[in-house]
VEXDREN-2710 file (C-alpha; in Angstrom, 1 decimal):
% VEXDREN-2710
k/r/px/py/pz
1/MET/-10.7/11.6/-66.2
2/ILE/-10.6/8.3/-64.2
3/ILE/-7.5/7.1/-66.1
4/GLN/-5.9/10.5/-65.5
5/ILE/-6.6/10.3/-61.7
6/LEU/-5.3/6.7/-61.5
7/LYS/-2.1/7.7/-63.3
8/GLU/-1.6/10.7/-61.1
9/THR/-2.0/8.6/-58.0
10/ASP/0.1/5.7/-59.3
11/TYR/-3.0/3.4/-59.3
12/THR/-3.3/3.8/-55.5
13/ASP/-5.5/1.5/-53.4
14/GLU/-5.7/4.1/-50.6
15/PHE/-9.0/6.0/-50.6
16/PRO/-7.6/9.3/-49.1
17/VAL/-5.1/9.6/-51.9
18/PHE/-7.8/8.9/-54.6
19/ALA/-10.3/11.3/-52.9
20/GLU/-7.9/14.2/-52.9
21/ALA/-7.0/13.6/-56.6
22/PHE/-10.7/13.2/-57.6
23/LEU/-11.8/16.5/-55.9
24/ASN/-8.8/18.4/-57.5
25/GLU/-9.8/17.2/-60.9
26/LEU/-13.4/18.4/-60.3
27/LYS/-12.0/21.8/-59.2
28/LYS/-9.9/22.0/-62.4
29/MET/-13.1/21.5/-64.4
30/PHE/-15.3/23.8/-62.4
31/SER/-13.0/26.4/-60.7
32/GLU/-16.0/28.5/-59.5
33/TYR/-17.2/25.7/-57.3
34/ASP/-16.0/24.2/-54.0
35/PHE/-16.2/20.4/-53.6
36/LEU/-16.6/18.5/-50.3
37/LEU/-16.6/14.7/-49.8
38/THR/-18.3/13.4/-46.6
39/LEU/-17.7/9.9/-45.4
40/LEU/-20.1/7.6/-43.6
41/ASN/-19.4/6.9/-39.9
42/ARG/-21.9/4.3/-38.9
43/ASN/-20.6/4.5/-35.3
44/GLU/-22.0/8.0/-35.0
45/ASP/-24.9/7.8/-37.6
46/LEU/-23.2/10.8/-39.3
47/LEU/-21.5/11.8/-42.5
48/ARG/-18.3/13.7/-41.6
49/PRO/-16.6/16.2/-43.9
50/CYS/-13.2/14.5/-44.7
51/TYR/-11.8/15.8/-48.0
52/ALA/-12.4/19.3/-49.6
53/THR/-11.0/21.7/-52.1
54/SER/-11.2/24.4/-49.5
55/SER/-10.4/23.8/-45.9
56/PHE/-13.0/26.1/-44.4
57/VAL/-15.7/23.5/-44.8
58/LEU/-13.7/20.8/-43.0
59/SER/-15.4/21.5/-39.7
60/GLU/-17.6/19.7/-37.2
61/ARG/-20.3/22.3/-38.0
62/TYR/-20.9/20.7/-41.4
63/LEU/-21.9/17.2/-40.3
64/LEU/-24.8/15.5/-42.1
65/ARG/-27.0/13.0/-40.4
66/ILE/-27.4/9.7/-42.3
67/GLU/-31.0/9.6/-41.2
68/ASP/-31.8/12.9/-42.9
69/ILE/-30.1/11.8/-46.2
70/ASN/-31.9/8.4/-46.2
71/LYS/-35.3/10.1/-45.7
72/LEU/-34.6/12.3/-48.7
73/LEU/-33.5/9.4/-50.8
74/MET/-36.8/7.6/-50.0
75/THR/-38.7/10.3/-51.9
76/VAL/-36.7/10.0/-55.0
77/GLU/-35.8/7.1/-57.3
78/ASP/-34.5/4.0/-55.4
79/GLY/-31.6/1.7/-56.3
80/ASP/-28.1/2.8/-57.1
81/CYS/-29.1/5.8/-59.2
82/VAL/-27.2/9.0/-58.7
83/ASN/-29.6/11.5/-57.3
84/VAL/-29.2/15.2/-56.7
85/ILE/-30.6/17.0/-53.7
86/THR/-30.9/20.8/-54.3
87/LYS/-30.6/23.5/-51.7
88/SER/-34.3/24.1/-51.6
89/VAL/-35.1/20.4/-51.1
90/ALA/-32.4/20.2/-48.4
91/ASN/-33.7/23.3/-46.6
92/GLN/-37.3/22.0/-46.7
93/ASN/-36.1/18.9/-44.9
94/GLY/-34.2/20.7/-42.2
95/ILE/-30.7/20.5/-43.7
96/LEU/-29.3/24.0/-43.2
97/VAL/-25.7/23.4/-42.4
98/TYR/-24.2/24.7/-45.6
99/ASP/-26.4/27.9/-45.9
100/GLU/-23.8/30.0/-44.0
101/CYS/-20.9/29.1/-46.3
102/PHE/-22.6/28.7/-49.8
103/GLU/-25.2/30.8/-51.5
104/ASP/-26.1/27.7/-53.5
105/PHE/-25.3/24.0/-53.1
106/VAL/-26.3/20.6/-54.1
107/LEU/-25.9/17.2/-52.3
108/ILE/-25.1/14.2/-54.4
109/PRO/-25.4/10.9/-52.4
110/ILE/-23.2/8.1/-53.7
111/LYS/-24.8/4.6/-53.3
112/TYR/-23.6/1.2/-54.2
113/ASN/-25.4/-2.1/-53.7
114/GLN/-28.3/0.0/-52.4
115/LEU/-26.2/1.3/-49.5
116/LEU/-25.2/4.9/-48.9
117/TRP/-21.4/5.2/-48.8
118/THR/-20.6/8.9/-49.1
119/VAL/-22.1/12.3/-50.2
120/LEU/-20.4/14.8/-52.5
121/VAL/-21.3/18.4/-51.7
122/CYS/-20.9/21.0/-54.5
123/GLY/-21.2/24.6/-53.4
124/LYS/-20.9/28.1/-54.8
125/LYS/-20.2/31.1/-52.5
126/HIS/-21.8/33.6/-54.8
127/GLY/-24.4/32.9/-57.4
128/LYS/-26.3/29.9/-58.6
129/ILE/-25.0/26.5/-59.6
130/LYS/-25.6/25.7/-63.3
131/SER/-27.6/22.5/-63.8
132/ASP/-25.6/21.4/-66.9
133/HIS/-22.5/21.5/-64.7
134/ILE/-24.1/19.3/-62.1
135/ASN/-25.2/16.9/-64.9
136/ILE/-21.5/16.5/-65.9
137/VAL/-20.5/15.8/-62.3
138/VAL/-23.3/13.2/-62.0
139/GLU/-22.0/11.4/-65.1
140/ILE/-18.5/11.4/-63.6
141/ILE/-19.8/10.0/-60.4
142/LYS/-21.7/7.2/-62.2
143/LYS/-18.3/6.1/-63.6
144/VAL/-16.3/6.3/-60.4
145/LYS/-18.8/5.1/-57.8
146/LYS/-17.8/1.5/-58.2
147/LEU/-14.2/2.4/-57.7
148/ILE/-15.2/4.5/-54.6
149/TYR/-17.1/1.6/-53.2
150/LYS/-14.2/-0.8/-53.8
151/LEU/-11.7/1.6/-52.2
152/LEU/-13.9/2.2/-49.2
153/THR/-14.6/-1.5/-48.8
154/TYR/-10.9/-2.2/-49.0
155/GLU/-10.2/0.5/-46.4
156/LYS/-12.9/-1.1/-44.2
157/LYS/-11.1/-4.5/-44.6
158/GLN/-7.8/-2.8/-43.7
159/LYS/-9.4/-1.4/-40.6
160/ASP/-10.7/-4.8/-39.6
161/GLN/-7.3/-6.3/-40.2
162/LYS/-5.8/-3.5/-38.2
163/ARG/-8.1/-4.4/-35.3
164/LYS/-7.1/-8.0/-35.5
165/GLU/-3.4/-7.2/-35.6
166/LEU/-4.0/-4.8/-32.7
167/LEU/-5.6/-7.5/-30.6
168/LEU/-2.8/-9.9/-31.6
169/GLN/-0.1/-7.4/-30.6
170/LEU/-2.0/-6.7/-27.4
171/THR/-2.1/-10.4/-26.5
172/LYS/1.6/-10.8/-27.1
173/LYS/2.3/-7.8/-24.9
174/PHE/0.1/-9.1/-22.2
175/HIS/1.8/-12.4/-22.3
176/PHE/5.1/-10.8/-21.3
177/THR/4.0/-8.3/-18.7
178/MET/2.8/-8.8/-15.1
179/ASP/2.4/-5.1/-14.5
180/VAL/-1.3/-4.1/-14.0
181/SER/-0.6/-0.4/-14.8
182/ALA/1.0/-1.3/-18.1
183/ILE/-1.9/-3.6/-19.0
184/LEU/-4.5/-0.9/-18.3
185/GLY/-2.5/1.5/-20.4
186/GLU/-2.5/-0.9/-23.3
187/ILE/-6.3/-1.3/-23.1
188/ILE/-6.8/2.4/-23.2
189/TYR/-4.3/2.8/-26.1
190/ALA/-6.0/0.0/-28.2
191/SER/-9.4/1.6/-27.6
192/LYS/-8.2/5.0/-28.7
193/GLN/-6.7/3.5/-31.9
194/VAL/-10.2/2.3/-32.9
195/PHE/-12.4/4.9/-31.3
196/SER/-10.2/8.0/-31.5
197/THR/-13.1/10.6/-31.1
198/PHE/-14.8/8.8/-28.2
199/GLU/-14.3/9.2/-24.5
200/ILE/-12.7/6.2/-22.9
201/GLN/-12.8/5.4/-19.2
202/LEU/-11.7/2.4/-17.1
203/LEU/-13.7/1.7/-13.9
204/LEU/-11.7/-0.6/-11.7
205/SER/-12.9/-2.8/-8.8
206/HIS/-9.4/-3.0/-7.2
207/GLU/-7.1/-0.2/-5.9
208/TRP/-4.0/-0.9/-8.1
209/GLU/-1.1/1.5/-8.2
210/VAL/-1.3/2.9/-11.7
211/SER/0.2/5.8/-13.6
212/GLU/-1.4/9.2/-13.0
213/ASP/-1.7/9.7/-16.8
214/LEU/-4.3/6.8/-17.1
215/GLN/-8.0/7.7/-17.2
216/VAL/-9.0/5.3/-14.5
217/GLN/-11.6/5.5/-11.7
218/GLN/-12.8/3.3/-8.9
219/LEU/-16.0/1.4/-9.7
220/SER/-18.8/2.8/-7.6
221/TYR/-21.4/0.5/-6.2
222/SER/-24.0/3.1/-5.3
223/LYS/-27.6/3.1/-6.5
224/ASP/-27.0/6.2/-8.5
225/LYS/-28.4/5.8/-12.1
226/THR/-25.2/7.0/-13.6
227/ASN/-23.4/4.0/-12.1
228/GLU/-26.2/1.4/-12.5
229/MET/-25.2/0.2/-16.0
230/ALA/-21.5/-0.1/-15.0
231/THR/-22.4/-2.0/-11.9
232/ASN/-24.7/-4.3/-13.8
233/ALA/-22.0/-5.0/-16.3
234/TYR/-19.5/-5.8/-13.5
235/LEU/-21.9/-8.0/-11.5
236/THR/-23.3/-10.0/-14.5
237/GLY/-20.0/-10.1/-16.4
238/LYS/-22.0/-9.2/-19.6
239/ILE/-21.6/-6.3/-22.0
240/HIS/-24.2/-3.6/-21.5
241/ILE/-25.2/-0.8/-24.0
242/GLU/-26.9/2.4/-22.9
243/SER/-28.7/4.6/-25.4
244/LEU/-29.3/8.2/-24.4
245/ARG/-32.1/9.7/-26.4
246/LYS/-31.6/13.3/-25.4
247/ARG/-28.0/13.2/-26.3
248/ARG/-28.6/10.9/-29.2
249/ASN/-25.6/8.7/-28.4
250/SER/-24.7/5.4/-26.9
251/ILE/-22.4/4.2/-24.1
252/VAL/-20.9/0.7/-24.1
253/TYR/-19.9/-1.0/-20.8
254/ALA/-17.6/-3.9/-21.4
255/PRO/-16.6/-6.0/-18.3
256/LEU/-12.9/-6.9/-17.8
257/ARG/-13.5/-10.6/-17.4
258/GLY/-11.0/-13.2/-16.2
259/LYS/-11.6/-16.8/-15.6
260/GLN/-12.0/-16.3/-11.8
261/GLY/-13.7/-12.9/-11.7
262/VAL/-14.4/-9.5/-13.1
263/TYR/-11.8/-6.8/-12.4
264/GLY/-13.5/-3.7/-13.8
265/VAL/-15.4/-2.2/-16.7
266/LEU/-14.3/-0.6/-19.9
267/LYS/-16.6/2.4/-20.6
268/ILE/-16.8/3.9/-24.2
269/ILE/-18.9/7.0/-24.6
270/GLY/-19.9/7.8/-28.1
271/ARG/-20.5/11.3/-29.4
272/HIS/-22.6/13.0/-32.0
273/SER/-25.5/10.6/-32.3
274/SER/-23.1/7.6/-32.3
275/VAL/-24.4/4.1/-32.7
276/PHE/-22.2/1.0/-32.1
277/LYS/-22.3/-1.7/-34.7
278/ASN/-22.2/-5.4/-34.0
279/HIS/-18.6/-5.9/-35.2
280/GLU/-17.4/-3.0/-33.0
281/ILE/-19.2/-4.5/-30.0
282/GLU/-17.5/-7.8/-30.7
283/PHE/-14.1/-6.0/-30.9
284/LEU/-14.7/-4.3/-27.5
285/GLU/-15.8/-7.6/-25.9
286/VAL/-12.7/-9.4/-27.1
287/LEU/-10.5/-6.4/-26.1
288/ALA/-12.1/-6.3/-22.6
289/ASP/-11.8/-10.1/-22.2
290/THR/-8.2/-10.1/-23.3
291/GLY/-7.4/-7.3/-20.8
292/GLY/-9.4/-9.0/-18.0
293/ASN/-7.4/-12.2/-18.4
294/ALA/-4.2/-10.3/-18.5
295/ILE/-5.1/-8.4/-15.3
296/GLU/-6.1/-11.7/-13.6
297/ASN/-2.8/-13.4/-14.6
298/ALA/-0.9/-10.4/-13.3
299/GLU/-2.9/-10.5/-10.0
300/LEU/-2.3/-14.2/-9.6
301/TYR/1.4/-13.7/-10.3
302/GLN/1.7/-11.0/-7.7
303/GLN/-0.3/-13.0/-5.2
304/SER/1.9/-16.1/-5.8
305/ARG/5.0/-13.9/-5.4
306/GLN/3.6/-12.4/-2.2
307/LEU/2.7/-15.8/-0.9
308/VAL/6.2/-17.1/-1.6
309/GLU/7.7/-14.0/0.2
310/ASP/5.3/-14.5/3.1
311/LEU/6.3/-18.2/3.4
312/GLN/10.0/-17.3/3.2
313/LEU/9.5/-14.6/5.9
314/ILE/7.7/-17.1/8.2
315/ASN/10.3/-19.8/7.5
316/LYS/13.3/-17.5/8.0
317/THR/11.8/-16.0/11.2
318/SER/11.0/-19.4/12.6
319/HIS/14.5/-20.7/11.8
320/GLN/16.1/-17.6/13.4
321/LEU/14.0/-17.8/16.5
322/ASN/14.9/-21.5/17.0
323/LEU/18.5/-20.7/17.4
324/ASN/18.2/-20.4/21.2
325/LEU/18.3/-16.6/21.2
326/ARG/17.8/-14.7/24.4
327/LEU/14.4/-13.1/24.7
328/SER/15.7/-9.6/24.1
329/GLU/17.5/-10.8/21.0
330/THR/14.3/-12.6/19.8
331/ILE/12.2/-9.4/20.3
332/ASN/14.8/-7.2/18.6
333/TYR/14.9/-9.5/15.6
334/MET/11.1/-9.7/15.4
335/THR/10.7/-5.9/15.6
336/LYS/13.2/-5.5/12.8
337/GLN/11.4/-8.0/10.6
338/ILE/7.9/-6.5/11.2
339/LYS/9.2/-3.0/10.5
340/LEU/10.7/-4.2/7.2
341/SER/7.7/-6.3/6.1
342/PHE/4.7/-4.3/7.4
343/ASN/6.1/-0.8/7.4
344/ALA/4.8/-0.4/10.9
345/GLN/5.8/2.8/12.8
346/GLU/5.5/1.4/16.3
347/ILE/5.7/-2.2/17.5
348/GLY/4.9/-3.5/21.0
349/PHE/5.4/-7.0/22.5
350/PHE/3.5/-7.6/25.7
351/MET/3.6/-10.5/28.2
352/PHE/0.5/-11.3/30.3
353/ARG/1.4/-12.4/33.8
354/LYS/-0.6/-14.8/35.9
355/ASN/-1.3/-12.0/38.5
356/GLY/-3.1/-10.0/35.8
357/GLN/-0.2/-7.6/35.2
358/ILE/0.9/-6.7/31.7
359/LYS/4.7/-6.3/31.0
360/VAL/6.1/-4.6/28.0
361/ILE/9.0/-6.7/26.7
362/GLU/12.3/-5.1/26.1
363/GLY/12.9/-4.7/22.4
364/SER/9.5/-3.0/21.8
365/THR/9.7/0.5/20.2
366/LYS/9.9/3.6/22.3
367/TYR/6.2/4.5/22.1
368/PHE/5.1/1.3/23.9
369/LEU/7.7/1.6/26.6
370/LYS/5.9/4.6/28.0
371/GLU/3.5/3.9/31.0
372/SER/0.8/6.1/29.4
373/SER/0.8/3.9/26.3
374/THR/0.2/0.8/28.3
375/GLU/-2.9/2.4/30.0
376/GLU/-4.3/3.4/26.6
377/ILE/-3.9/-0.1/25.3
378/SER/-5.6/-1.7/28.3
379/PRO/-9.1/-1.7/26.7
380/PHE/-7.7/-3.7/23.7
381/PHE/-6.1/-6.2/26.0
382/GLU/-9.4/-6.8/27.7
383/ARG/-11.0/-7.6/24.4
384/ILE/-8.2/-9.9/23.5
385/LYS/-8.4/-11.7/26.8
386/MET/-12.2/-12.0/26.4
387/ASP/-12.3/-13.2/22.8
388/MET/-8.9/-14.8/22.5
389/ASP/-8.8/-13.3/19.0
390/ALA/-6.9/-10.8/16.9
391/LEU/-8.0/-7.2/16.4
392/PHE/-7.8/-5.4/13.0
393/ILE/-8.9/-1.7/13.0
394/GLY/-8.5/0.2/9.7
395/ASP/-9.2/3.6/11.3
396/LEU/-8.9/4.1/15.1
397/ALA/-10.3/7.7/14.7
398/SER/-13.7/6.3/13.7
399/GLN/-13.9/3.6/16.4
400/GLU/-11.6/4.7/19.3
401/PRO/-11.0/8.4/18.6
402/HIS/-9.4/9.0/22.1
403/LEU/-6.9/6.2/22.1
404/LEU/-3.4/5.9/20.7
405/ARG/-3.4/9.2/18.9
406/PRO/-2.0/10.1/16.4
407/PHE/-2.0/6.5/15.2
408/ARG/-5.0/5.3/13.1
409/SER/-4.2/1.9/11.7
410/PHE/-4.1/-0.8/14.4
411/ILE/-3.4/-4.6/14.5
412/ALA/-3.2/-6.7/17.7
413/VAL/-2.4/-10.4/17.6
414/PRO/-2.6/-12.6/20.7
415/MET/0.2/-15.0/21.5
416/VAL/-1.5/-18.3/22.4
417/GLN/0.4/-21.5/23.3
418/LYS/-1.6/-24.7/24.0
419/GLY/-4.8/-22.8/24.5
420/GLU/-3.2/-20.4/27.0
421/LEU/-2.9/-16.7/26.3
422/LYS/0.8/-15.7/26.8
423/GLY/0.8/-12.2/25.5
424/ALA/0.1/-10.0/22.4
425/VAL/1.8/-8.1/19.7
426/ILE/0.6/-4.7/18.5
427/ILE/1.6/-2.7/15.4
428/VAL/0.3/0.8/14.5
429/HIS/0.7/3.4/11.8
430/GLU/-0.5/7.1/11.7
431/HIS/-2.2/6.7/8.3
432/ALA/-5.7/5.1/8.2
433/TYR/-6.1/1.8/6.4
434/HIS/-2.3/1.5/6.1
435/PHE/-2.3/-2.3/6.8
436/SER/-4.1/-4.5/4.2
437/PHE/-6.1/-7.5/5.2
438/ASN/-3.4/-9.7/3.7
439/LYS/-0.9/-8.1/6.0
440/PHE/-3.2/-8.7/8.9
441/LYS/-3.4/-12.5/8.1
442/LEU/0.4/-12.6/7.5
443/LEU/1.0/-11.1/11.0
444/GLN/-1.3/-13.7/12.6
445/SER/0.5/-16.5/10.9
446/LEU/3.9/-15.0/11.8
447/ILE/3.0/-14.7/15.5
448/HIS/1.4/-18.1/15.5
449/HIS/4.7/-19.7/14.3
450/SER/6.8/-17.5/16.6
451/THR/4.8/-17.9/19.9
452/LEU/6.6/-21.2/20.8
453/ALA/10.0/-19.5/20.4
454/PHE/8.8/-16.6/22.5
455/THR/7.5/-18.9/25.2
456/ASN/10.7/-21.0/25.2
457/SER/12.9/-17.8/25.4
458/MET/10.8/-16.6/28.3
459/LEU/11.0/-19.9/30.1
460/HIS/14.7/-20.1/29.5
461/GLU/15.3/-16.7/31.0
462/GLU/13.0/-17.5/33.9
463/LEU/15.0/-20.7/34.6
464/GLU/18.3/-18.8/34.1
465/LYS/17.1/-16.1/36.5
466/LEU/16.2/-18.8/39.1
467/VAL/19.7/-20.1/38.8
468/ILE/21.4/-16.7/39.2
469/THR/18.9/-15.2/41.6
470/ASP/18.6/-15.5/45.4
471/HIS/15.3/-17.1/46.2
472/LEU/14.5/-14.9/49.2
473/THR/15.6/-11.4/48.1
474/ARG/15.3/-11.8/44.3
475/LEU/18.8/-10.2/44.1
476/TYR/21.5/-11.8/42.0
477/ALA/23.3/-14.8/43.5
478/ARG/26.9/-14.6/44.6
479/ASN/28.3/-16.7/41.7
480/PHE/26.6/-14.4/39.1
481/LEU/28.1/-11.4/40.9
482/ASP/31.6/-12.9/40.7
483/GLU/31.1/-13.6/36.9
484/ARG/30.0/-10.0/36.2
485/ILE/32.9/-8.5/38.1
486/ASN/35.4/-10.7/36.3
487/GLU/33.9/-9.6/33.0
488/SER/34.1/-5.9/34.0
489/MET/37.7/-6.3/35.0
490/GLU/38.5/-7.5/31.5
491/LYS/36.8/-4.8/29.5
492/ASP/36.3/-1.7/31.8
493/ALA/38.8/0.9/33.1
494/TYR/37.7/0.7/36.7
495/GLY/34.9/-0.3/39.1
496/CYS/33.6/-0.1/42.7
497/PHE/32.3/-2.7/45.1
498/LEU/30.0/-2.2/48.2
499/LEU/29.7/-4.8/50.9
500/ILE/26.7/-4.2/53.2
501/ASP/25.8/-5.8/56.6
502/ILE/22.6/-5.3/58.5
503/ASP/23.5/-4.0/62.0
504/ASN/22.5/-6.0/65.1
505/PHE/20.7/-8.6/62.9
506/LYS/21.0/-11.4/65.6
507/GLN/19.0/-9.2/68.0
508/ILE/16.2/-8.8/65.4
509/ASN/15.9/-12.5/65.0
510/ASP/16.0/-13.0/68.8
511/VAL/13.3/-10.3/69.4
512/TYR/11.1/-10.6/66.4
513/GLY/11.7/-14.0/65.1
514/HIS/13.3/-15.4/62.0
515/GLN/10.3/-14.6/59.8
516/ILE/10.7/-10.9/60.5
517/GLY/14.4/-11.2/60.1
518/ASP/13.8/-12.6/56.6
519/ASP/11.4/-9.7/55.9
520/ILE/14.1/-7.1/57.0
521/ILE/16.6/-8.7/54.5
522/ILE/13.9/-8.4/51.8
523/GLN/13.2/-4.7/52.7
524/VAL/17.0/-3.8/52.5
525/ALA/17.3/-5.7/49.2
526/ASN/14.4/-3.6/47.8
527/VAL/16.2/-0.4/48.9
528/LEU/19.2/-1.6/46.9
529/LYS/17.2/-2.2/43.8
530/LYS/15.6/1.2/43.9
531/ASN/18.8/3.1/44.4
532/ILE/21.1/1.7/41.8
533/LYS/21.2/1.9/38.0
534/ASN/20.1/-0.9/35.6
535/THR/23.8/-1.5/34.7
536/ASP/24.7/-2.0/38.4
537/ILE/24.5/-5.4/40.1
538/ALA/22.9/-6.0/43.5
539/ALA/23.5/-9.5/45.1
540/ARG/23.0/-11.4/48.3
541/TRP/26.5/-12.1/49.7
542/GLY/25.4/-14.5/52.4
543/GLY/23.2/-14.4/55.5
544/GLU/22.4/-10.7/56.4
545/GLU/25.2/-9.5/54.1
546/LEU/24.4/-7.9/50.7
547/ALA/26.7/-6.5/48.0
548/VAL/26.5/-4.0/45.1
549/TYR/28.9/-3.8/42.2
550/LEU/29.1/-0.5/40.2
551/PRO/30.9/-1.0/36.9
552/LYS/32.7/2.1/35.5
553/ALA/32.4/3.9/38.8
554/ASP/35.2/5.1/41.1
555/LYS/35.2/5.1/44.9
556/GLN/33.8/8.6/45.1
557/VAL/30.7/7.5/43.2
558/GLY/30.6/4.4/45.4
559/GLU/30.6/6.5/48.5
560/LEU/27.6/8.6/47.3
561/VAL/25.6/5.4/46.4
562/ALA/26.5/3.8/49.7
563/GLN/25.4/6.9/51.7
564/ARG/22.1/7.1/49.8
565/ILE/21.4/3.4/50.5
566/ARG/22.4/3.8/54.2
567/LYS/20.0/6.8/54.7
568/LYS/17.1/5.1/52.9
569/VAL/17.4/1.9/54.9
570/LYS/17.1/3.8/58.1
571/GLU/14.0/5.7/56.8
572/VAL/11.9/2.9/55.2
573/THR/12.5/-0.3/57.2
574/LYS/10.0/-1.6/59.7
575/PRO/11.1/-2.4/62.3
576/LYS/13.8/0.2/61.8
577/VAL/17.3/-1.1/61.2
578/THR/20.6/0.4/60.1
579/ILE/23.4/-0.9/57.9
580/SER/27.2/-0.7/57.7
581/CYS/29.0/-0.6/54.4
582/GLY/32.6/-1.2/53.3
583/VAL/33.7/0.3/49.9
584/SER/36.6/-0.8/47.8
585/ASP/37.5/-0.2/44.1
586/TRP/39.9/-1.4/41.4
587/LYS/41.6/0.3/38.4
588/GLN/43.0/-1.2/35.3
589/ILE/46.4/0.1/36.1
590/ASP/46.5/-2.0/39.4
591/ARG/49.0/-4.8/38.9
592/ASP/47.5/-7.0/41.5
593/LYS/43.8/-6.5/40.9
594/SER/41.6/-9.5/41.5
595/LEU/38.3/-10.5/43.0
596/LYS/39.9/-11.7/46.2
597/ARG/41.7/-8.4/46.7
598/LEU/38.6/-6.4/45.9
599/PHE/36.5/-8.4/48.4
600/ARG/39.2/-8.5/51.1
601/TYR/39.5/-4.7/51.0
602/ALA/35.7/-4.2/51.2
603/ASP/35.5/-6.7/54.0
604/GLN/38.2/-4.8/55.9
605/ALA/36.4/-1.5/55.4
606/LEU/33.1/-3.1/56.6
607/TYR/34.9/-4.5/59.7
608/LYS/36.2/-0.9/60.4
609/ALA/32.6/0.5/60.0
610/LYS/31.3/-2.1/62.4
611/ARG/34.0/-1.4/65.0
612/SER/33.5/2.3/64.6
613/GLY/29.9/2.3/65.9
614/LYS/27.9/0.9/62.9
615/ASN/25.5/2.8/60.7
616/ALA/28.5/4.0/58.8
617/VAL/30.2/4.0/55.3
618/VAL/33.9/3.3/55.2
619/ILE/36.1/3.5/52.1
620/TYR/39.3/1.5/51.8
621/GLY/42.4/3.5/50.9
622/ASP/45.7/2.5/49.4
623/ASP/47.8/3.0/52.6
624/ILE/45.3/3.5/55.3
625/VAL/41.6/2.8/55.9
626/ASN/39.8/6.2/55.7
627/THR/36.7/6.1/57.9
628/LYS/33.6/8.2/57.1
629/LYS/31.2/7.5/59.9
630/ILE/27.7/8.9/60.3
631/TRP/25.8/8.1/63.5
632/SER/22.0/7.6/63.7
END
């Protein structure tokens, strides 16, 4: 019979092929019986039905416990003898699993080298099993048990070899990948290859971006007993095994160890009274260590890449800011870089003035340009001024629920130069914990390296403003006005010029003194500032004469602006004064347009206003001077 089986299987060394052929031969000899071969699974302390002549017995319901079989074998002859356990003996010892499918059955344990390897079940649906038939089966088993042992041993060696190859392949894959998600996927895949019927989980200590298909969870550090073993494995860096008596199974917690730390825990949950053997624990330990080192390498690689990117950002930004950019250009560039690198929704740059006022620097995003926003930020500025340190708030809703809604993530970094607080930079996002601590440190470093450039830009603009600004009125100086009108004449289609003179100014100086006279000039200058657009230019012409240039405005618009200024001056000045105004304009189609012509026409119109009784606006026309005079 053995020779016949070997020939039919082409002298196979694969146990599954032999087992199928062996059972089929038994079925040919005894067709009234069904035969089932259970295999030992030491992981689970069970004998599982693996091969059968009828498929209905290949079910999880027909598991045998190794412990029960060994107890029965202790009552009979020891050694490698082939013993038969009848139905009645099995039932007396609590083995009832086959009663529902067979009227009669026998169990024939197959031992070799005094170790149990498998159990052959012979069952009959209807009627009793004949003892002489069983004796024949026993004789056959005596002849094949050595072959069964060798095939099963060979299969075990093949599995061990497979595990080694699996670890080798895994190591090669880990060597060529720096993707944490891919590494975690390979750890789970390798675990399932060896423990296909077990539940496998990965408990991670970091929040990596991983595929949704992976069975991963965040490692919990609570005192809950369900988390205690995993926490201990993580904290000690040693493998832990938990035995659950009620469920009669074991759970292994293998830490994912690297050289610099532990990155999580591989959790393997056994089923059906499972028990982990030493070689399997060793395999899990090697697997977890290999995975832990791969995760660490990937983390270090990502950190080094991020560090290089951060240094490049700082270097690029510092280089760009040292190109003598204007302050507005500097802020615009920084806003763009911070949006790109930090994914911030709103960015604000603030300058702290010596008088205690806080100015929003142009180039900040729209949200921070609103007055209401500056008021809400004031408490944070007070803390920065007091501590001279940055603020990092992961969730504003939990600390300052009434401020800066709907934003929740908040970073504020002071701009300090030579120990002096110059200002602050604020970034926000509507999602809580949007900015990582690494991003917080990067922003601190970026602002630290940029503060000198900010300070230089501000000083440059202040000096430039001093050069182009009249010291008394803070209006632009005459030379700056000339430059801007020349620029406008080159690029615009038309423009309008207002020349203003304070009426009876000599009398004011004589009656009230020169100090009051200077104050009157300042008052009139302030009226000009408040009644023109940001694109318009107000300047001190000389003495008590002031001027306004309106780019892209015709003389009709000029008249409206002049009348508005004239009325406001009369209303708000103390002591009350009036002004006279001459208006001239230019068009691109004018052949003889020039500064001199524009100023001469405005001067002629102003002279007409003065001669016509003062407190008047006069517009210069092409052929005649049209006077529009309004008396006080």
